[in-house]
PLY file of the C-alpha trace (Angstrom):
ply
format ascii 1.0
element vertex 122
property float x
property float y
property float z
element edge 121
property int vertex1
property int vertex2
end_header
-7.24 11.94 10.99
-10.44 12.27 12.88
-10.90 16.19 12.41
-9.60 15.86 8.87
-11.19 12.76 7.53
-13.61 11.68 10.41
-11.38 8.41 10.86
-10.76 7.74 14.49
-7.37 5.76 14.51
-7.62 4.89 18.13
-10.86 2.58 17.49
-8.23 0.27 16.14
-6.36 -0.45 19.13
-6.94 -0.55 22.90
-6.23 2.58 24.97
-3.03 0.75 26.22
-1.73 0.33 22.79
-2.84 3.86 21.97
-0.96 5.17 24.66
2.22 3.24 23.82
1.72 4.27 20.09
1.81 8.08 21.20
4.84 7.47 23.49
6.72 5.87 20.59
6.04 8.38 18.11
7.20 11.24 20.65
10.44 9.01 21.56
11.19 8.74 17.78
10.53 12.47 17.52
13.25 12.94 20.47
15.65 10.61 18.72
15.31 12.34 15.39
14.98 15.73 16.29
16.68 16.10 19.81
19.48 13.52 19.89
17.29 11.65 22.42
17.04 14.67 25.00
13.69 14.84 26.70
12.16 18.14 26.54
9.19 19.44 28.53
7.03 19.19 25.31
7.50 15.18 25.39
6.94 15.07 29.09
3.43 16.65 28.17
2.56 14.85 25.39
3.88 11.47 26.00
2.20 10.69 29.43
5.78 9.25 30.33
5.47 9.50 34.19
9.17 8.31 34.60
10.53 10.99 32.17
12.67 13.86 33.30
13.45 16.87 30.98
17.05 17.08 30.01
17.94 13.21 30.51
18.19 10.74 27.37
15.17 8.80 26.54
15.18 5.27 27.01
13.87 2.59 24.36
13.78 -1.16 24.96
13.58 -3.94 22.15
10.16 -4.71 23.90
9.19 -1.31 23.24
10.08 -1.58 19.45
8.77 -4.87 18.98
5.21 -3.70 20.69
5.30 -0.46 18.70
5.85 -2.74 15.40
2.57 -4.84 16.48
0.51 -1.77 17.22
1.43 -0.02 13.92
0.67 -2.88 11.91
-2.91 -2.87 13.99
-3.30 0.77 13.10
-2.17 -0.02 9.44
-4.94 -2.71 9.07
-7.38 -0.27 10.36
-6.84 2.41 8.24
-6.79 -0.21 5.13
-10.12 -1.34 6.36
-11.72 2.11 6.71
-10.27 3.13 3.34
-11.50 -0.04 1.65
-14.98 0.02 3.20
-17.84 0.14 0.64
-19.84 3.46 0.81
-23.60 3.44 1.72
-25.45 5.17 -0.91
-28.87 6.13 -0.11
-28.94 3.53 2.70
-27.66 0.67 0.67
-23.90 -0.71 0.34
-22.56 0.03 -3.03
-19.98 -2.88 -3.31
-18.52 -1.22 -6.24
-17.78 1.90 -4.69
-14.05 2.96 -3.66
-13.99 3.19 0.13
-15.51 6.56 1.82
-12.33 7.86 3.18
-10.98 7.94 -0.18
-13.89 9.57 -1.41
-13.73 12.35 1.28
-9.83 13.10 0.46
-10.60 13.16 -3.36
-8.94 9.94 -4.46
-10.44 7.96 -7.23
-9.40 5.00 -9.12
-7.94 5.16 -12.53
-8.16 2.04 -14.88
-4.80 2.18 -16.83
-5.43 1.33 -20.54
-2.97 -1.28 -20.88
-3.74 -3.27 -17.56
-7.37 -3.23 -17.43
-7.30 -5.28 -14.13
-4.70 -3.05 -12.43
-5.61 0.13 -10.63
-3.65 3.32 -9.63
-4.66 6.12 -7.10
-4.83 9.63 -8.47
-5.96 12.44 -6.48
0 1
1 2
2 3
3 4
4 5
5 6
6 7
7 8
8 9
9 10
10 11
11 12
12 13
13 14
14 15
15 16
16 17
17 18
18 19
19 20
20 21
21 22
22 23
23 24
24 25
25 26
26 27
27 28
28 29
29 30
30 31
31 32
32 33
33 34
34 35
35 36
36 37
37 38
38 39
39 40
40 41
41 42
42 43
43 44
44 45
45 46
46 47
47 48
48 49
49 50
50 51
51 52
52 53
53 54
54 55
55 56
56 57
57 58
58 59
59 60
60 61
61 62
62 63
63 64
64 65
65 66
66 67
67 68
68 69
69 70
70 71
71 72
72 73
73 74
74 75
75 76
76 77
77 78
78 79
79 80
80 81
81 82
82 83
83 84
84 85
85 86
86 87
87 88
88 89
89 90
90 91
91 92
92 93
93 94
94 95
95 96
96 97
97 98
98 99
99 100
100 101
101 102
102 103
103 104
104 105
105 106
106 107
107 108
108 109
109 110
110 111
111 112
112 113
113 114
114 115
115 116
116 117
117 118
118 119
119 120
120 121
């Protein structure tokens, strides 16, 4: 997100939460693609000091709950960044549609039969 859109997702959470999110995503990858078996890539990317390649990854209920909370924080941060007004010539334009959406080419379109509803189109 940072290199593509200039949005640092890690700003929305603490460093410990970010590390837990990275581990959670890496564990999801193992479960989805490696039948839960730890590989060297997981060891390298996750920062999990207890991981041993060739063994099954462990996921606790507390980890899942923590990851759900962190994901919600990250989603709120992303929403806030997308919804943030653009600064035009140093003045915030309250009618503008977020800076991130402009960078990725999304614009608001008013539907003809529902003038108060908006849909996104890229």
